[in-house]
C-alpha positions as a Markdown table, in Angstrom:
| # | Residue | x | y | z |
|---|---|---|---|---|
| 1 | Met | 0.0 | 0.0 | 0.0 |
| 2 | Ser | 1.4 | 3.4 | -0.9 |
| 3 | His | 1.5 | 6.3 | 1.5 |
| 4 | Asp | -1.3 | 8.0 | -0.3 |
| 5 | Asn | -3.6 | 5.1 | 0.2 |
| 6 | Lys | -2.9 | 4.9 | 3.9 |
| 7 | Arg | -3.7 | 8.6 | 4.2 |
| 8 | Asn | -7.0 | 8.1 | 2.5 |
| 9 | Ile | -7.9 | 5.2 | 4.8 |
| 10 | Ser | -6.8 | 7.3 | 7.8 |
| 11 | Leu | -9.0 | 10.2 | 6.6 |
| 12 | Ser | -11.9 | 7.8 | 6.1 |
| 13 | Arg | -11.5 | 6.4 | 9.6 |
| 14 | Arg | -11.2 | 9.9 | 10.9 |
| 15 | Gly | -14.3 | 11.0 | 9.0 |
| 16 | Phe | -16.2 | 8.0 | 10.2 |
| 17 | Leu | -15.3 | 8.6 | 13.8 |
| 18 | Ser | -16.0 | 12.3 | 13.5 |
| 19 | Gly | -19.4 | 11.5 | 12.0 |
| 20 | Met | -20.2 | 9.0 | 14.8 |
| 21 | Ala | -19.2 | 11.6 | 17.4 |
| 22 | Arg | -21.6 | 14.0 | 15.8 |
| 23 | Val | -24.4 | 11.4 | 15.8 |
| 24 | Ala | -23.7 | 10.7 | 19.5 |
| 25 | Val | -23.8 | 14.4 | 20.4 |
| 26 | Ala | -27.0 | 15.0 | 18.4 |
| 27 | Gly | -28.6 | 11.9 | 19.9 |
| 28 | Ser | -27.7 | 13.0 | 23.4 |
| 29 | Ala | -29.2 | 16.5 | 22.7 |
| 30 | Val | -32.5 | 14.9 | 21.6 |
| 31 | Leu | -32.6 | 12.7 | 24.6 |
| 32 | Leu | -31.9 | 15.6 | 27.0 |
| 33 | Ala | -34.5 | 17.7 | 25.3 |
| 34 | Ser | -37.1 | 15.0 | 25.7 |
| 35 | Cys | -36.0 | 14.0 | 29.1 |
| 36 | Gly | -39.0 | 13.5 | 31.3 |
| 37 | Arg | -41.4 | 13.6 | 28.5 |
| 38 | Asp | -43.3 | 10.7 | 26.9 |
| 39 | Gly | -45.7 | 12.1 | 24.3 |
| 40 | Asn | -47.7 | 14.5 | 26.4 |
| 41 | Ala | -46.6 | 12.9 | 29.7 |
| 42 | Ile | -44.3 | 14.7 | 32.2 |
| 43 | Ala | -42.2 | 12.6 | 34.5 |
| 44 | Cys | -42.7 | 14.1 | 37.9 |
| 45 | Val | -41.0 | 11.4 | 39.8 |
| 46 | Glu | -37.2 | 11.2 | 40.0 |
| 47 | Asn | -34.9 | 9.5 | 42.4 |
| 48 | Leu | -37.5 | 7.8 | 44.4 |
| 49 | Ala | -36.6 | 5.6 | 47.4 |
| 50 | Ser | -36.9 | 1.9 | 46.5 |
| 51 | Gly | -40.0 | 1.6 | 48.8 |
| 52 | Glu | -41.8 | 4.5 | 47.0 |
| 53 | Ala | -40.9 | 3.0 | 43.6 |
| 54 | Ser | -42.1 | -0.4 | 44.7 |
| 55 | Leu | -45.4 | 1.1 | 45.9 |
| 56 | Arg | -46.0 | 2.7 | 42.5 |
| 57 | Arg | -45.2 | -0.5 | 40.7 |
| 58 | Ser | -47.7 | -2.4 | 42.9 |
| 59 | Phe | -50.4 | 0.0 | 41.7 |
| 60 | Asn | -49.1 | -0.2 | 38.1 |
| 61 | Tyr | -48.5 | 3.5 | 38.0 |
| 62 | Ser | -47.4 | 5.1 | 34.7 |
| 63 | Asp | -46.6 | 8.7 | 33.9 |
| 64 | Lys | -48.8 | 8.3 | 30.8 |
| 65 | Ser | -52.2 | 6.9 | 31.0 |
| 66 | Pro | -53.0 | 4.0 | 28.5 |
| 67 | Val | -56.7 | 5.0 | 28.7 |
| 68 | Ala | -57.6 | 8.4 | 27.2 |
| 69 | Asp | -60.4 | 9.3 | 29.6 |
| 70 | Lys | -58.7 | 8.0 | 32.8 |
| 71 | Ser | -55.8 | 10.0 | 34.1 |
| 72 | Cys | -54.6 | 11.4 | 37.4 |
| 73 | Gly | -56.0 | 14.7 | 36.3 |
| 74 | Asn | -59.5 | 13.4 | 36.7 |
| 75 | Cys | -58.9 | 11.1 | 39.6 |
| 76 | Val | -60.4 | 11.7 | 43.0 |
| 77 | Phe | -57.1 | 11.0 | 44.7 |
| 78 | Phe | -55.0 | 13.5 | 42.7 |
| 79 | Glu | -54.3 | 17.0 | 44.0 |
| 80 | Ala | -53.0 | 19.3 | 41.2 |
| 81 | Gly | -49.7 | 21.1 | 41.4 |
| 82 | Glu | -47.6 | 23.1 | 39.1 |
| 83 | Gly | -46.2 | 22.2 | 35.7 |
| 84 | Gly | -48.4 | 19.1 | 35.1 |
| 85 | Cys | -47.3 | 17.5 | 38.3 |
| 86 | Gly | -49.3 | 17.0 | 41.4 |
| 87 | His | -49.7 | 14.8 | 44.5 |
| 88 | Cys | -51.4 | 11.4 | 44.8 |
| 89 | Arg | -53.1 | 10.6 | 48.1 |
| 90 | Ile | -52.9 | 6.8 | 47.4 |
| 91 | Phe | -49.1 | 6.5 | 47.3 |
| 92 | Thr | -48.5 | 9.9 | 49.0 |
| 93 | Gly | -46.2 | 11.4 | 46.6 |
| 94 | Pro | -45.7 | 13.1 | 43.2 |
| 95 | Ala | -47.8 | 12.1 | 40.2 |
| 96 | Ser | -48.2 | 13.3 | 36.7 |
| 97 | Leu | -51.4 | 15.0 | 35.6 |
| 98 | Gly | -51.5 | 12.6 | 32.6 |
| 99 | Gly | -50.5 | 9.5 | 34.7 |
| 100 | Tyr | -52.6 | 6.5 | 35.7 |
| 101 | Cys | -52.7 | 3.7 | 38.2 |
| 102 | Asp | -55.0 | 0.8 | 39.1 |
| 103 | Ser | -56.5 | 2.8 | 41.9 |
| 104 | Trp | -57.9 | 5.4 | 39.5 |
| 105 | Ser | -61.3 | 6.6 | 40.6 |
| 106 | Lys | -63.3 | 9.2 | 38.7 |
| 107 | Arg | -63.5 | 12.5 | 40.4 |
| 108 | Pro | -67.2 | 13.5 | 40.9 |
| 109 | Glu | -68.4 | 16.3 | 38.7 |
| 110 | Ile | -69.7 | 19.3 | 40.5 |
| 111 | Ile | -73.1 | 20.4 | 39.2 |
| 112 | Arg | -73.9 | 24.0 | 39.7 |
């Protein structure tokens, strides 16, 4: 192999690695921009103690409801907070407005 061919291979590797680095940086930026979001869901729960996380799993809690008309936002146990997050009286902690768990119970409508 001549010196020119080695240089072309080296440039191709460098170009490949440079391109992969750009893809990694762009992918990381996308992940960070969408961190805590799943469609219209907002993740309100971060760094839970293992007991709190276990309790949520036992109720099959999800930050995004699988049922359109059943979400924490219209559950009797949900107390609204700021930014799409609130407080659940069932598992006594943060919950997403668009979340859902097996203990969901429709909030009564107030008739005026």
